[in-house]
N, C-alpha and C positions, 0 to 999 in steps of 0.2 A: 631244434638241433638235429632231428632225425633226417633232415634233408641233406646234411653234410655227408661227404664220403667217409667211410670208415677206414682208418689207417691199417686195420687188421685184414682188410680185403686182399691185400697183396702179400700176406704172410701165409704160406702153406702149412697144413697140419702135418707134423712129423710122425714117423713110425716110432721113434724113441726120443726121450728127452724133450727138447723144444727147438723151434726154429725162430730166427730173429731177423729183423730188418732194422738197421741203424737209423736213428732219427738224424736227418742231414742238418748241416749248417750250425751245429752246436760248437761253441768254443770252450765249453766246460767239460764236465764228466760225461763219458759216453752213456747214451740212453738208447734203448731198443724197444721197438714194438715186437711182440712175440706171440706164438701159439704153442700150447703143449699137445700131448697126444690125444687129449679129450677135446681138442679144438677150442679150448678156453682162451680168452684174450688175456695177454700179459703185457705189463710194462716192466722193463728191466733197467735198473740203474747200476752201472758198473763202478765199483769203488776200489781204491787202492788201500791196502792195509786191512787190519782186523777190526771190525766195528760191531762185533757180536754183543759186547757188553753195553755199548751205547744203545743198541736196539732193545736189549732186555730191560735196561733201566727205564726206558720210556714206556714200555709195556703197552703199546698202542694196538688195539684190536678194532676191527671195523666189520660189521655185519655185511656179508655179501662180497667182501674183498679180502683175499688171503694176503698176508704179509709175511714174507719168508726171506731169510738170509741164507744164501748158498755159496759154495766154493766157486771161484772163478776158474779160468783156464790155467792159471798158475797159482802157486801157494800164497803169493803176496796180494792176491786180488779176491774180492767178493762181489756177489751180485745180490742186490735187493730186488726181489721179485714180487710184484703186485699181480694178483690173479683174480679176475672177475669170476664170481661163482655162477651168476645167472645172466644169461644173454639178454634178458628183458631189460636189464639195467645198463646195456652197452652205451647208450647215449650219455647217461650220467657219468659212467666210468671214463668215457672219452673226454668229457669236459674236465674231469679231475686231472687226467693225464696231460691234456694239452696245456692247462694252466700251470701244472707242475713243471712241465718241460720249459715253459717260458721263464719260470723262476730260476731254473737251473742253467739257463743258456750261457751265462758268463761265469758260472761257479766251477772252479777247477779243484778246490780243496774238498776231499771226500767227506771229511767229518762235517763240514758246513753243508754239503749237499744232502747228507743224511738228515741233519737237523731240519733243513728246509722241507724235505720230503715228509718228515714226521709231523711238522707243524701243519702242512696241508692236509694230512690224513686226519689229524685231530679236528680241524675245522670241518672237514667233510663228514666226520662222524656226527658232529653236532647238527649239521645241516640235514643229514639223512634221518636223524631221530625226530626231526620236526617236519615242517611242510616241504614239499619238493617242487612246488610251483615257482615259476620265475616271478620276479618283482614286476609290477606294472610300471609304465613310464612315470607315473606320478610318484610311486614309491622309490624309484631310482633317483629322481630329483630330490625327494625328501631326504633320503639317506645321504646323498651327495652333500646337501646343504648342512646336515647335522655333523658330518665329518669335517667339513670346512670350519664350522664353529668350534668343534673340539680341538682342531689343530691350532686355531687362533687362541683358544684358552690356554693350552699348554705352552704356547710360544710367548705368552705375555703375563698371565695371571696365576695359573695353577701349575703344579708339577704334572707330568704325564700321568702318574697313577691317580691323582685326584681328578684330573680331567676325564679319564676313562671311567672312574667310579661315579662321577657326576653325570655321565651320559645315561639318561633314563629312557630315551626314545625307544630303544630296542625292547625294553621291558614294559612298554605300554603304560607308563606313569602319566600323571596329569600333564606335566611339562617335559620337554625334551632334555633339559639340564636342570639339576638341582644341586647346589653346593653352598655350604655355609648358610647364609640367610638370603640367598639369591636364587631365583628360578628364571629360566629362559625358555620361551616357546619359539621354535624355529619353523619358518615357512619358506617355501620356494615358489618362484614364479618362472615360467619360461618366457623367452623374449617375445613370444606371440600373444601371451595372455594379457587380459585387461588388468587394470590396477586394483585388484581386490584379492583378498586371501580368504580361504575357507577355514572356518573354525569348526572343528568336527564334534565338539561336545560342550556342554555347559561347564565343564571343569577345566578346560584348557586355559582360560584366562582368569582363574581364581586360584589363589594359593595361600598357604599359611606362612610363607616367608615374608620378610619385610619388603623385598624388592622383586617385582615381576617385570620382565621385559619381553617384547615381541621383536624378533629379528627376522627380517624378510630379505632373502637372497634372490636376486634376479639372475637366472642362469641362461646364457645364450649358447646355442649350439653353433660351434665354429670348427668343423672338422679339419679345415685346412690351416688353422692357426697353430703355431708352435707352442702357444701358451695354453691351448685347450687340452684337457685330460679326460679320460673315461673314469667311470666308477671303479673299475678294476685297478687302474693306475693310481687313483686316489687312495684306495685301500692299501696297496703295496707301499705307497709313499708314507702313509701313516704308520704302518708296521715297521718300516725302517727307522722311523723317528722314535719309536717306543723302545727305549733301551732297558726297561725294567721287565724282567721275565714274567712276573705276576700280572703286571699291567697288560702285557701282550696277550697272556692267556685269557684274561678277562675280556679284552677287546675282541678276541676270537669268539668267545662265548656269546657276546652281545651281537656280533655280526650274524652269527648263526640264528640267534633268537629273532633277529629282524627278518630272517628268511634269505640272507645273502649267502651265496657260495660263488667261488671265482669262475663263473661260467663265461664262455665266449660271448654270450648274449650281452654282457655288460662291457664289452670292448667299445661299444658305441651306444648312445651318442657321446660326443666329446664336448665338454662344457668349458666355458670360462665364466667367472663371476663378474658380471658387468655392473652390478650395483649391490650394495648392502645398506639397508635402512633399519635403524633400531628405534623402538618406541618404548617409553615407560608406561606401564599399565597401572594407572592410579584410579581413584574412585570415579572420576569424571570420564574415564575412557569408555567409549561405547562398546558394551559387551552384554551378553546374557550369562548369568551365573546361577548356580543351583539354588542359592538362597532366595532368588527372585523369580523362580519358575513356579507357576501354579501347580497345585497337587494334581496328579494324574498324567502329567507330561513326564515321560521317563527318558526320552532321548531326543536330542535336537542337534542341528548343525545350521550354520548361517555364514554369510559372506560379509566381510568388512571392506568398505572402499578405503583405499589408502589415503586418498585426498582428504577424507573427513577426519583422519587421525593425524594430520600434519602437525597440529599444535602439540602433540605428545611426542614428536620425534626428538631423539636425544643423540648425543655423540656416543659412538660405539665404545669410547674409552670408559664409560660408566660400566660396561659389561666386561671389557677386556682388560681394564686396569692400565691402559696406556696413557701416558702423559701427553 
């Protein structure tokens, strides 16, 4: 991200108060890049009405970023001011600001704009408290596939809160989804990869549940297609579909535990799901499990050729509950 131009480069340092440059082409609430007298980087969201109580009730704090509500130019307006404390974090702060601006692009209602802003700050807080490295291409595809599975589950079999609760991939559980007496391990393949999947431990294909499934998504990069979406777009789509506040909060926590933050790095690649194959993992399924590993071997990974497990392929309705 450091190679991108900083939007604060064109904002002069003021002698008093702060100077601002309005973000262009927004149809929602006004948003400004700014600097204060200490040359600190600011992002300012202008709101109509009094939203002090809403900000206090959320009580969002974020190390390294000041969050302050100030009076606007007129008594009926306020400004939510985000202030970067340390310039060394400017790249991360820019990523937060740019994704927030995109989320506010069409939002004209001030209370909704503030709610969206606070949700972004909560997610950022969780991300900053964990690892700060970006996801690898393999991790991006893996998260993309897991979110596709979660959306399918709450579209057909589970309620959104149960689907979010059942998503265990972010918490590094044995399988990516566990709910009721069912477990699902999700894998992703790019369009260029050969027909095999990597099993990363002896526990991934062993479970205490009655039913264990392997779901393999083939993801094709098609940036020019209207049907393709990025990881960021998939996350936003999922958030818009979670109408339960507790489920949305838990989803945000799990995304952060996975290592995801809405960085521009994840605006590409853009995928479509070109294929989904599901397999039932039973006793005869080719796999290595902990109970069959000789003593002294503490960690292993291996590849499974998809053509060899063709006899175990099953209809996705067994997982998704569709008729």
